[in-house]
C-alpha positions as CSV (number, residue, x, y, z in Angstrom):
1,M,0.7,0.4,0.0
2,I,3.0,2.6,0.8
3,E,4.9,1.5,-2.0
4,A,0.9,2.2,-4.6
5,E,0.8,5.3,-2.3
6,L,4.9,6.7,-3.1
7,R,4.1,6.0,-7.1
8,G,1.3,7.7,-7.1
9,R,2.8,10.1,-6.0
10,M,5.5,10.5,-8.3
11,D,3.4,10.4,-10.2
12,G,1.8,12.9,-9.7
13,M,5.2,14.8,-9.9
14,D,6.6,17.7,-12.3
15,L,9.2,17.7,-14.3
16,R,11.0,20.2,-12.0
17,R,10.2,17.7,-8.8
18,K,11.4,14.9,-10.0
19,I,14.3,15.9,-11.5
20,G,14.8,17.0,-8.1
21,Q,15.2,13.7,-6.2
22,M,17.5,11.8,-8.6
23,F,19.9,14.7,-6.7
24,L,21.8,12.8,-3.6
25,C,23.8,15.8,-2.6
26,G,26.1,16.2,1.2
27,F,27.0,19.4,3.4
28,E,28.7,20.8,6.1
29,G,27.6,20.9,9.3
30,T,26.0,18.3,11.9
31,E,23.2,20.5,11.6
32,P,20.6,21.0,8.6
33,S,22.4,23.8,7.0
34,D,20.6,26.9,5.6
35,N,21.8,25.5,1.8
36,M,20.5,22.0,2.1
37,K,17.1,23.3,3.8
38,R,16.3,25.5,0.1
39,L,17.5,22.3,-1.9
40,I,15.4,20.3,-0.6
41,G,12.3,23.1,-0.4
42,E,12.7,25.0,-3.8
43,Y,15.1,22.0,-5.4
44,H,12.9,18.9,-4.7
45,L,16.1,16.6,-3.3
46,G,15.0,13.4,-3.2
47,G,19.0,12.5,-1.3
48,I,21.4,13.1,1.5
49,I,24.6,11.5,1.4
50,Y,26.3,11.4,5.1
51,F,30.2,11.6,5.8
52,A,32.7,12.1,9.0
53,R,32.5,15.9,9.3
54,N,28.4,15.5,9.3
55,V,28.8,12.7,12.2
56,A,29.6,13.8,16.0
57,S,27.0,11.4,18.1
58,V,25.1,8.2,16.8
59,D,21.9,10.9,19.1
60,Q,22.8,13.9,17.0
61,V,23.1,11.3,13.6
62,T,19.3,10.5,14.3
63,K,17.9,13.8,15.9
64,L,19.6,15.1,12.2
65,S,18.2,12.2,9.4
66,Y,14.7,13.6,11.8
67,D,14.9,17.0,11.0
68,L,16.2,16.8,7.1
69,Q,13.1,14.3,7.0
70,R,10.6,17.1,8.8
71,V,12.4,19.3,6.2
72,A,11.6,17.5,3.2
73,E,7.9,16.3,4.7
74,D,7.2,20.4,5.7
75,S,7.7,20.6,1.9
76,G,5.7,18.1,0.2
77,N,7.8,16.0,-1.1
78,L,8.5,12.3,-0.7
79,P,10.4,11.0,2.3
80,L,14.3,11.1,1.7
81,W,17.2,8.8,0.5
82,I,19.3,9.4,3.8
83,S,22.8,7.3,2.7
84,I,26.1,6.5,4.2
85,D,29.4,4.8,3.5
86,Q,29.5,1.9,6.6
87,E,31.3,-1.1,4.6
88,G,33.1,-1.9,8.1
89,G,36.9,-1.8,8.9
90,M,38.8,1.4,6.9
91,V,36.0,3.3,5.3
92,A,33.4,3.7,8.1
93,R,31.8,7.3,8.7
94,I,30.1,6.6,12.4
95,T,32.9,4.3,14.2
96,E,31.7,5.3,18.3
97,G,28.6,4.3,19.2
98,V,27.6,1.5,16.9
99,A,29.1,-2.6,16.6
100,L,31.9,-1.0,13.9
101,M,32.3,-3.9,11.8
102,P,35.5,-5.7,10.2
103,G,36.5,-4.9,7.1
104,N,35.4,-7.1,4.1
105,M,38.5,-9.3,3.7
106,A,38.4,-9.9,7.9
107,I,34.6,-11.5,6.8
108,A,36.3,-13.8,4.1
109,A,38.9,-15.1,6.3
110,T,35.7,-16.5,8.5
111,G,35.4,-18.9,5.9
112,R,31.7,-18.3,6.3
113,P,29.6,-15.9,3.0
114,E,26.8,-16.4,7.0
115,S,29.5,-13.9,8.7
116,A,28.7,-11.6,6.0
117,H,24.9,-11.6,6.0
118,E,25.2,-11.3,10.4
119,A,27.4,-8.3,10.3
120,A,25.5,-6.5,7.5
121,F,22.2,-7.0,9.2
122,I,23.5,-5.4,12.5
123,T,25.0,-3.7,10.8
124,G,21.8,-2.0,8.9
125,Q,19.4,-1.8,11.4
126,E,21.8,1.0,13.3
127,L,21.6,2.9,10.5
128,L,18.0,2.6,9.6
129,A,17.6,3.0,13.5
130,M,19.3,6.6,13.2
131,G,17.4,7.0,10.0
132,I,20.0,6.0,7.6
133,N,17.6,4.2,4.6
134,L,20.8,3.4,2.0
135,N,24.4,2.6,2.3
136,L,27.3,2.1,-0.2
137,A,28.4,-1.4,0.3
138,P,28.7,-3.7,0.2
139,V,32.0,-3.5,-2.3
140,L,32.0,-5.8,-4.5
141,D,35.2,-5.4,-6.6
142,V,37.6,-8.4,-6.6
143,N,41.6,-7.3,-5.7
144,N,43.3,-9.2,-8.8
145,N,45.4,-6.4,-8.3
146,A,48.2,-6.4,-5.3
147,S,49.6,-2.6,-6.9
148,N,45.5,-1.0,-6.0
149,P,45.5,1.9,-3.6
150,V,42.4,2.1,-2.1
151,I,40.4,-1.5,-2.5
152,G,43.1,-3.9,-0.9
153,V,41.4,-5.8,2.4
154,R,37.6,-3.6,1.4
155,S,37.9,-6.8,-1.0
156,Y,36.4,-10.2,-0.4
157,G,39.2,-11.9,-2.2
158,E,40.9,-12.1,-4.8
159,S,38.5,-14.8,-6.0
160,P,35.4,-13.4,-8.3
161,E,33.3,-16.9,-6.5
162,T,34.4,-15.7,-3.4
163,V,32.8,-12.6,-3.9
164,A,30.1,-13.1,-5.1
165,A,29.4,-15.7,-1.9
166,Y,30.0,-13.0,0.9
167,G,28.7,-9.3,-1.3
168,V,25.2,-11.8,-1.7
169,Q,24.9,-12.7,1.6
170,A,26.1,-8.0,2.5
171,V,23.1,-8.1,0.3
172,R,21.1,-9.7,1.5
173,G,22.0,-8.5,5.6
174,L,21.0,-4.7,4.8
175,Q,17.9,-5.0,2.9
176,A,16.2,-7.8,6.1
177,A,17.3,-5.0,7.6
178,G,15.7,-2.6,5.7
179,V,18.0,-0.8,4.3
180,T,19.1,-0.4,1.0
181,A,22.1,-1.9,-0.2
182,T,24.7,-0.8,-3.1
183,A,26.8,-2.9,-4.4
184,K,30.2,-1.3,-5.8
185,H,32.3,0.1,-7.7
186,F,30.4,-1.2,-11.0
187,P,31.6,-2.5,-12.8
188,G,34.9,-3.1,-11.1
189,H,37.7,-1.2,-9.1
190,G,39.6,-4.0,-8.6
191,D,42.4,-4.2,-11.2
192,T,43.6,-0.7,-10.7
193,D,46.6,0.5,-9.8
194,T,45.2,4.2,-9.8
195,D,42.8,5.6,-7.8
196,S,39.6,6.8,-9.6
197,H,39.6,10.5,-7.3
198,L,43.0,11.0,-8.1
199,D,43.1,9.9,-11.9
200,L,40.6,8.2,-14.6
201,P,42.0,4.3,-14.9
202,T,41.4,2.7,-17.1
203,I,41.2,-1.0,-17.6
204,R,41.6,-3.1,-21.3
205,H,40.8,-5.8,-20.7
206,D,38.0,-8.0,-23.3
207,R,34.3,-8.5,-22.5
208,E,35.3,-12.4,-22.4
209,R,37.2,-11.0,-19.0
210,I,35.6,-8.4,-17.3
211,E,32.4,-10.7,-18.1
212,R,34.5,-13.7,-16.0
213,I,35.7,-11.5,-13.3
214,E,34.6,-8.1,-12.9
215,L,31.1,-8.9,-13.8
216,L,30.1,-11.9,-12.2
217,P,30.3,-10.6,-8.7
218,F,27.4,-7.9,-10.1
219,R,25.1,-10.1,-12.2
220,R,25.4,-12.9,-8.3
221,A,24.4,-10.3,-6.4
222,I,21.4,-8.7,-8.6
223,E,20.4,-11.4,-9.2
224,A,19.6,-11.4,-5.5
225,G,17.6,-8.8,-5.3
226,L,20.1,-6.3,-5.2
227,D,18.2,-2.8,-4.4
228,A,21.3,-0.7,-6.3
229,V,24.8,-0.5,-8.1
230,M,27.5,2.8,-7.4
231,S,29.3,3.5,-10.8
232,S,32.6,3.7,-10.5
233,H,34.3,6.1,-12.0
234,I,37.4,3.9,-14.8
235,Y,37.3,3.6,-18.4
236,F,36.8,0.6,-19.6
237,P,37.6,0.4,-23.8
238,A,35.4,-3.2,-24.6
């Protein structure tokens, strides 16, 4: 019923509102800024992303999420997507007051894909309690380049099958907790030796190899009901 209601509201939106719903923005500070309120109220912003600069405590984040959703509601907008990078391990924006989970490589070292589900489910429960409904995780990159400066232990391992097995469980865990999972960094950031935040990496493998290695975990996650995908800023000529 809720889904039908939201779909009906979207169908009734004018083009300006629909365009606003496609944007997800960040901001400075631990309270809703005037600029953010204006983006939501006047430009019908669809989503927010939290970084460490927005986090002081669990209680503060919970209030921040509530306040932002109130701005959206008072403006007649749909509920906001409120997102964060809470992978666990070395990439976590909230580190105090939560059950901070190990990174993907440590979870895969357990030899139990179910560990990924358990960790993701707990993370999802905590995020949802703080009003965060979209996690920019899990990482589904295959760790097949020892010179990679940005993936490494953020990956479940060097085997596409292993990454797929643990990644699917992480997706299911987050979504079972009511939080949208986001597989990244499509179509694969594992086989690079360049930080894509600083330059444009190029992966020159042929299509057959990309299908067999890089894309396999993403295909498995999509088949398992994955809600969202984050694209990388990488050049794949194939």
